[in-house]
C-alpha positions in Angstrom: 0.3 -47.3 -3.0 0.9 -46.0 -6.5 -2.2 -43.7 -6.6 -1.1 -42.2 -3.3 2.3 -41.3 -4.7 0.8 -39.8 -7.8 -1.6 -37.7 -5.6 1.3 -36.5 -3.5 3.3 -35.5 -6.6 0.3 -33.7 -8.0 -0.3 -31.8 -4.8 3.4 -30.9 -4.7 3.2 -29.5 -8.2 0.1 -27.5 -7.4 1.6 -26.0 -4.3 4.8 -25.1 -6.2 2.8 -23.0 -8.7 3.3 -19.3 -8.4 0.4 -17.1 -7.3 -0.8 -14.3 -9.6 0.5 -11.6 -7.3 0.0 -8.8 -9.8 -3.6 -9.7 -10.5 -5.5 -12.0 -12.9 -3.8 -10.7 -16.1 -1.5 -8.2 -17.6 -3.2 -6.9 -20.8 -1.3 -5.0 -23.6 -0.6 -1.5 -22.5 0.2 -2.5 -18.9 3.2 -0.6 -17.6 5.7 -1.7 -15.0 8.0 0.9 -13.4 10.7 0.1 -10.9 11.5 2.9 -8.4 13.7 3.3 -5.4 12.1 2.8 -2.1 11.5 6.6 -1.7 10.1 6.8 -5.3 12.8 9.4 -6.3 14.8 7.3 -8.7 13.2 5.5 -11.7 15.4 2.3 -12.2 13.4 1.1 -15.3 10.1 1.2 -17.1 8.5 -1.5 -19.3 5.3 -1.9 -21.3 3.5 -5.1 -22.1 3.0 -5.4 -25.9 1.5 -8.8 -26.9 3.6 -11.3 -25.0 6.7 -9.1 -24.8 7.9 -6.7 -22.2 9.3 -3.7 -24.1 11.7 -1.3 -22.3 10.5 2.4 -22.2 13.7 3.8 -20.8 17.4 2.8 -20.3 17.7 1.1 -17.0 19.4 2.6 -14.0 20.6 -0.5 -12.1 19.7 -0.5 -8.4 22.3 -1.9 -6.0 22.2 -5.6 -5.2 19.8 -6.0 -2.2 18.4 -2.5 -2.5 14.7 -2.2 -1.5 12.6 -1.1 -4.5 9.0 -0.4 -5.3 7.3 -1.9 -8.4 4.6 0.3 -9.7 2.0 -1.6 -11.8 -0.3 0.5 -14.1 -3.0 -1.5 -15.9 -4.9 0.3 -18.6 -7.9 2.2 -17.0 -7.0 1.3 -13.4 -5.3 3.0 -10.5 -1.6 2.3 -10.1 -0.6 -0.3 -7.5 2.8 -0.7 -5.8 4.6 -3.9 -4.7 7.6 -3.9 -2.4 10.7 -5.8 -3.6 14.4 -6.2 -3.4 16.9 -5.9 -6.4 18.6 -9.1 -7.2 21.1 -9.5 -10.1 18.9 -8.1 -12.9 15.7 -9.2 -11.3 13.3 -8.1 -8.6 12.3 -10.3 -5.7 8.8 -9.3 -4.8 7.8 -9.5 -1.2 4.2 -10.6 -0.6 3.3 -11.5 2.9 6.0 -14.1 3.7 6.5 -15.1 0.1 9.5 -14.0 -2.0 8.8 -14.3 -5.8 11.1 -13.5 -8.7 9.4 -10.9 -11.0 10.9 -12.4 -14.1 9.8 -15.9 -13.2 6.3 -14.6 -12.4 6.0 -12.8 -15.7 7.1 -15.9 -17.6 5.3 -18.7 -15.7 2.1 -17.0 -14.5 1.4 -14.3 -17.2 3.0 -16.1 -20.2 5.1 -13.1 -21.1 8.6 -13.3 -22.7 10.6 -10.8 -20.6 14.3 -10.3 -21.2 16.7 -12.5 -19.2 17.6 -9.6 -17.0 15.9 -6.3 -16.4 19.2 -4.4 -16.2 22.8 -5.4 -16.9 
């Protein structure tokens, strides 16, 4: 009985792990830019330097619940966009039916040390 419980706990831990939605890694020089849904307003821009996320501009906070686009630019690659929703200094990325916190993803999957909030 005990091995079965341990196996179920292990499987629960594995299924709770976040997927690498942004790709296999975020090397130094990677830029993340947060735009309005229509790409007219830049809400914030950050660059990966080492394990830190460095702001490139002062943030323009989106409204709570506003749909946004995260533009991801890896060095030497074409930019990719990810739809999301602004949520109290964070972005909830929408991938298929999953909703994933950008800050949590950066910390837990990519090992970065982002700020507590992307905007005040």
